[in-house]
C-alpha positions as CSV (number, residue, x, y, z in Angstrom):
1,M,48.7,91.3,5.8
2,D,49.8,94.1,8.1
3,N,46.6,96.1,7.9
4,Q,44.3,93.5,9.5
5,L,42.3,94.6,12.5
6,L,40.4,92.7,15.3
7,Q,38.1,94.6,17.6
8,Y,36.1,93.4,20.7
9,E,33.1,94.7,22.7
10,S,34.8,96.8,25.3
11,G,31.7,98.5,26.6
12,Q,28.0,99.2,25.9
13,N,25.7,102.1,25.1
14,S,22.4,101.4,26.9
15,F,19.0,102.3,25.6
16,P,16.0,102.5,28.1
17,M,12.8,100.7,27.4
18,S,11.3,102.3,24.3
19,E,9.1,101.5,21.3
20,L,10.7,99.7,18.4
21,D,10.1,100.8,14.8
22,N,7.9,98.7,12.6
23,S,9.9,97.8,9.5
24,G,6.7,98.0,7.4
25,D,5.9,94.3,7.3
26,N,4.1,94.2,10.7
27,K,6.5,91.4,11.6
28,T,10.0,92.7,12.1
29,F,10.7,95.6,14.5
30,Q,14.0,97.6,14.4
31,S,15.8,99.1,17.3
32,Q,18.2,102.0,17.2
33,A,21.2,99.7,17.7
34,D,23.2,98.0,14.9
35,Q,23.7,95.0,17.3
36,F,22.3,93.9,20.6
37,S,24.9,93.3,23.3
38,G,24.6,89.9,25.1
39,A,27.0,90.8,28.0
40,T,25.7,90.1,31.5
41,G,23.3,92.9,32.5
42,F,23.0,94.3,29.0
43,A,21.0,91.6,27.1
44,P,17.8,92.9,25.5
45,V,14.5,92.8,27.3
46,V,11.6,92.6,24.9
47,M,8.0,93.5,26.0
48,P,5.3,93.4,23.3
49,N,2.0,94.9,24.4
50,G,-0.4,92.2,25.4
51,M,-2.0,90.1,28.1
52,L,0.1,88.0,30.4
53,T,-2.3,86.5,33.0
54,G,-5.9,86.8,34.1
55,G,-8.4,89.1,32.4
56,Q,-11.2,86.5,32.1
57,I,-14.5,87.9,31.0
58,S,-17.8,86.5,32.4
59,V,-21.4,87.3,32.7
60,G,-22.1,90.3,35.0
61,T,-24.8,91.2,37.4
62,G,-28.0,92.4,35.7
63,S,-28.6,93.5,32.1
64,N,-25.8,94.3,29.6
65,K,-23.0,93.7,32.2
66,V,-19.8,91.7,32.1
67,K,-17.2,91.1,34.7
68,V,-13.5,91.0,34.1
69,T,-11.0,89.5,36.6
70,A,-7.8,91.2,37.6
71,S,-4.9,90.7,35.2
72,T,-1.3,91.5,34.4
73,A,-0.2,92.8,31.0
74,N,2.7,94.4,29.2
75,L,1.8,98.0,28.3
76,A,4.1,100.6,26.9
77,G,7.2,98.7,28.2
78,V,5.9,98.2,31.7
79,K,4.3,95.1,33.4
80,I,1.1,96.4,34.9
81,V,-1.6,95.0,37.2
82,V,-5.1,95.8,36.1
83,P,-7.8,95.7,38.8
84,A,-11.0,93.6,38.4
85,S,-14.0,95.5,37.0
86,E,-17.6,95.2,36.0
87,L,-18.5,97.0,32.7
88,T,-21.6,98.0,30.9
89,V,-22.0,97.0,27.2
90,T,-24.1,99.3,25.0
91,R,-26.4,97.5,22.7
92,A,-27.0,98.2,19.0
93,S,-28.9,101.2,17.7
94,G,-29.9,101.4,14.1
95,G,-29.4,97.7,13.8
96,T,-29.6,94.5,15.8
97,C,-26.0,93.5,16.1
98,I,-23.0,95.1,17.7
99,T,-19.5,93.8,18.7
100,A,-17.8,95.5,21.7
101,S,-14.2,95.1,22.6
102,V,-13.1,94.8,26.2
103,T,-9.8,96.6,26.4
104,I,-7.1,97.7,28.7
105,N,-6.7,101.4,28.0
106,A,-3.6,103.6,28.2
107,A,-4.4,104.4,31.8
108,G,-4.2,100.7,32.7
109,V,-7.9,100.0,33.4
110,Y,-10.6,98.1,31.6
111,E,-12.7,99.9,29.1
112,I,-15.3,99.1,26.5
113,V,-14.7,100.1,22.9
114,A,-17.9,99.6,20.9
115,G,-18.1,98.8,17.2
116,L,-20.7,100.1,14.7
117,S,-24.3,98.8,14.9
118,G,-25.4,96.7,11.9
119,P,-28.1,94.3,10.6
120,A,-25.7,91.3,10.9
121,R,-22.5,90.4,12.8
122,S,-19.2,90.9,11.0
123,D,-15.6,89.8,11.7
124,I,-14.3,92.8,9.7
125,R,-12.8,95.6,11.8
126,G,-14.6,98.9,11.5
127,A,-17.5,97.3,9.6
128,A,-21.1,97.5,10.7
129,G,-21.7,94.7,13.2
130,G,-18.0,94.1,13.6
131,P,-15.4,95.0,16.2
132,A,-13.9,98.5,16.2
133,F,-10.3,99.4,15.7
134,I,-9.0,100.0,19.2
135,P,-6.7,102.8,20.3
136,V,-3.0,102.2,19.5
137,D,-2.1,102.3,23.2
138,S,-4.7,99.8,24.2
139,I,-4.8,96.0,24.5
140,E,-7.8,93.9,23.5
141,V,-8.9,91.5,26.2
142,G,-11.9,90.0,24.5
143,Q,-15.1,90.8,22.6
144,I,-18.8,90.8,23.4
145,E,-21.1,89.9,20.4
146,L,-24.7,91.1,21.0
147,N,-27.5,90.2,18.6
148,S,-30.5,92.0,20.1
149,T,-31.4,95.6,21.1
150,A,-33.4,94.7,24.2
151,A,-31.7,95.0,27.5
152,A,-30.9,91.5,28.9
153,P,-28.1,89.7,30.7
154,V,-25.1,88.9,28.5
155,K,-24.9,85.2,27.6
156,D,-21.7,83.1,28.0
157,T,-21.9,82.3,24.3
158,E,-21.7,86.0,23.5
159,I,-18.3,86.3,25.2
160,K,-15.3,85.7,22.9
161,Q,-11.7,85.7,24.1
162,S,-9.6,83.4,21.9
163,P,-5.8,84.4,21.8
164,G,-4.8,85.7,18.5
165,L,-8.4,86.2,17.3
166,N,-10.0,88.5,19.8
167,R,-7.5,88.6,22.6
168,E,-4.1,90.2,22.4
169,V,-1.4,88.1,24.2
170,A,2.1,89.4,24.8
171,T,3.7,86.1,24.0
172,S,1.7,85.4,20.9
173,P,2.8,85.2,18.2
174,V,6.2,84.1,19.4
175,Y,9.2,86.2,18.4
176,S,12.9,85.8,18.1
177,V,15.7,88.3,18.7
178,D,18.3,88.8,16.1
179,S,21.2,90.4,18.0
180,S,23.3,90.8,14.8
181,N,21.1,93.5,13.5
182,G,19.2,94.7,16.5
183,T,15.8,93.4,15.5
184,V,12.8,91.5,17.0
185,S,10.9,89.3,14.5
186,F,7.6,87.5,15.0
187,V,6.8,84.2,13.4
188,S,3.7,85.7,11.7
189,D,2.3,89.1,10.9
190,L,0.8,91.0,13.9
191,K,-2.9,91.6,13.6
192,L,-3.8,95.1,12.4
193,I,-6.5,95.8,15.0
194,H,-5.5,99.2,16.2
195,V,-6.6,102.6,14.9
196,G,-5.1,103.4,11.5
197,G,-4.8,99.7,10.7
198,K,-1.7,99.3,12.9
199,P,-0.4,96.3,14.9
200,K,0.3,96.3,18.6
201,K,3.3,98.2,19.8
202,V,6.6,96.4,20.7
203,F,9.0,97.8,23.3
204,A,12.5,96.8,24.4
205,S,15.4,97.9,26.4
206,Y,18.8,96.9,25.1
207,A,22.5,98.0,24.8
208,E,24.6,98.5,21.7
209,P,28.2,97.3,21.9
210,I,31.1,99.7,21.8
211,F,34.2,98.4,20.0
212,A,37.9,98.8,20.8
213,D,41.0,97.4,19.1
214,V,42.6,94.2,20.3
215,D,46.3,95.2,20.4
216,L,48.9,92.8,19.2
217,A,46.4,90.2,17.9
218,S,47.0,87.5,15.3
219,D,45.7,84.3,13.8
220,Y,42.0,85.1,13.9
221,Q,39.9,82.2,12.8
222,P,36.1,82.8,12.5
223,S,33.5,80.3,13.4
224,E,32.3,78.3,10.4
225,E,29.7,75.7,9.7
226,S,31.2,72.5,8.4
227,F,29.4,69.5,6.8
228,S,30.2,65.8,6.9
229,V,28.8,62.8,5.2
230,S,28.2,59.4,6.6
231,S,26.8,56.4,4.7
232,S,25.4,53.0,5.3
233,Q,25.3,50.1,2.9
234,H,22.2,48.2,2.0
235,Y,21.4,45.5,-0.6
236,G,21.9,47.1,-3.9
237,G,23.5,50.4,-2.9
238,T,24.5,53.0,-0.3
239,V,22.5,55.6,1.6
240,G,24.3,58.8,2.6
241,T,23.3,61.3,5.2
242,T,24.7,64.8,5.8
243,S,25.3,66.4,9.2
244,K,26.3,70.0,10.0
245,S,28.5,71.2,12.9
246,L,29.8,74.6,14.1
247,N,33.3,75.2,15.1
248,G,34.3,77.9,17.6
249,A,36.3,81.0,16.6
250,S,39.8,81.7,18.0
251,F,42.7,84.2,17.9
252,K,46.0,84.9,19.6
253,A,47.1,88.1,21.4
254,F,50.1,89.4,23.4
255,L,49.1,90.8,26.8
256,N,50.4,93.3,29.3
257,D,50.6,91.2,32.5
258,G,47.9,88.6,31.8
259,I,45.8,89.8,34.8
260,S,44.8,93.4,34.4
261,D,44.3,93.3,30.6
262,P,40.7,94.3,29.5
263,L,40.2,91.0,27.5
264,I,41.2,88.9,30.5
265,K,38.5,90.7,32.6
266,L,35.9,89.7,30.0
267,R,36.4,85.9,30.2
268,G,33.1,84.1,30.4
269,Q,31.2,87.0,28.9
270,K,29.1,86.8,25.8
271,I,30.6,89.6,23.7
272,W,30.9,90.8,20.0
273,F,34.0,90.8,17.9
274,R,34.7,92.5,14.5
275,F,37.5,91.4,12.2
276,Y,38.6,93.6,9.3
277,P,40.7,91.8,6.7
278,D,41.7,95.3,5.6
279,R,41.3,98.1,8.2
280,Y,41.1,100.6,5.4
281,T,38.0,99.0,3.8
282,M,34.5,98.7,5.3
283,N,33.9,94.9,4.9
284,Y,34.2,92.9,8.1
285,I,33.4,89.6,9.9
286,L,31.0,89.9,12.8
287,E,31.1,87.3,15.6
288,Q,29.4,86.9,19.0
289,G,30.3,84.3,21.6
290,I,31.5,83.5,25.1
291,L,35.2,84.5,25.5
292,G,37.6,81.9,26.9
293,C,41.4,81.9,27.0
294,S,44.6,80.0,27.8
295,R,47.5,82.1,29.0
296,K,51.2,81.5,28.7
297,F,53.8,83.3,30.9
298,P,57.2,82.5,29.1
299,P,60.3,83.8,31.0
300,G,61.8,87.0,29.6
301,A,59.0,87.4,27.0
302,K,55.6,89.0,26.7
303,V,52.6,87.2,28.1
304,E,50.6,85.6,25.4
305,A,47.2,83.9,25.2
306,D,45.1,81.7,23.0
307,F,41.5,83.1,23.0
308,T,38.4,81.1,22.1
309,I,35.0,82.5,21.1
310,S,32.2,80.0,21.7
311,P,29.3,81.1,19.4
312,E,25.6,80.1,19.1
313,K,25.7,81.0,15.4
314,S,28.4,81.1,12.8
315,S,30.2,84.3,12.0
316,I,28.5,86.8,9.6
317,N,30.2,88.4,6.6
318,V,29.2,92.1,6.4
319,E,29.7,93.8,3.0
320,V,29.5,97.6,3.2
């Protein structure tokens, strides 16, 4: 077909560190980019709010006091250092039990956020005796569960700081980056512990690829998964096993001089490609991989090259 078109990532449009949009499932977060570039210096940097190191809570000096060690944390797309502090926990009034959250606030310092007093302790956010919903720009470091109204030293058993339960950790739950659609997805739903029943915020810096045409290209072959079967005999029959492999993509192109051509300068880079079987329709194949090439300099003819694309995943069919 004469109307086929191959495009390559010729540049990038960079986005500074900013908050990603919750897709609504509290698990997948969308950027403003259709794809994330993987080129050197442009790969995405993801920074979910949460603790990184330190921030250990212990019994303080005197009644109703706790100490918190210095810590590092991701907050609003910045890695911050939080100084150590000693905090006062307010005991229950109108009930015997209260749960207080030790947090890092938006200013980057430790702060107590007290829950409602109640006759019994609760694990339900916002309930009497339970922890409060903390501000959306805060990080929960741990909880203090007090079961009496009389001033007294805090006990070790009243301090709770289990990751994922009452301590927000930047690296938990783990997440993966899908560069093909510009998203970050966590393996499980984020806890809805912030005001308004919201999860922690997720920030990222990234770049979106800018595409240009590959002039005089031909013979594009996308990466594909292939399957093979092997078998072994045993008494009474045969047992078969299936294995899967991924082949690289490839294409050919004529070049100007084989030295100053834009594609030649991108060898070794992890970049995106788009192939349109028909440039006048919207459907295309999307491919990301490390670009390699083998050049030919025939006498009296244009320089030509066989290009390879070494992917981590197979190509994606995009129907628009």
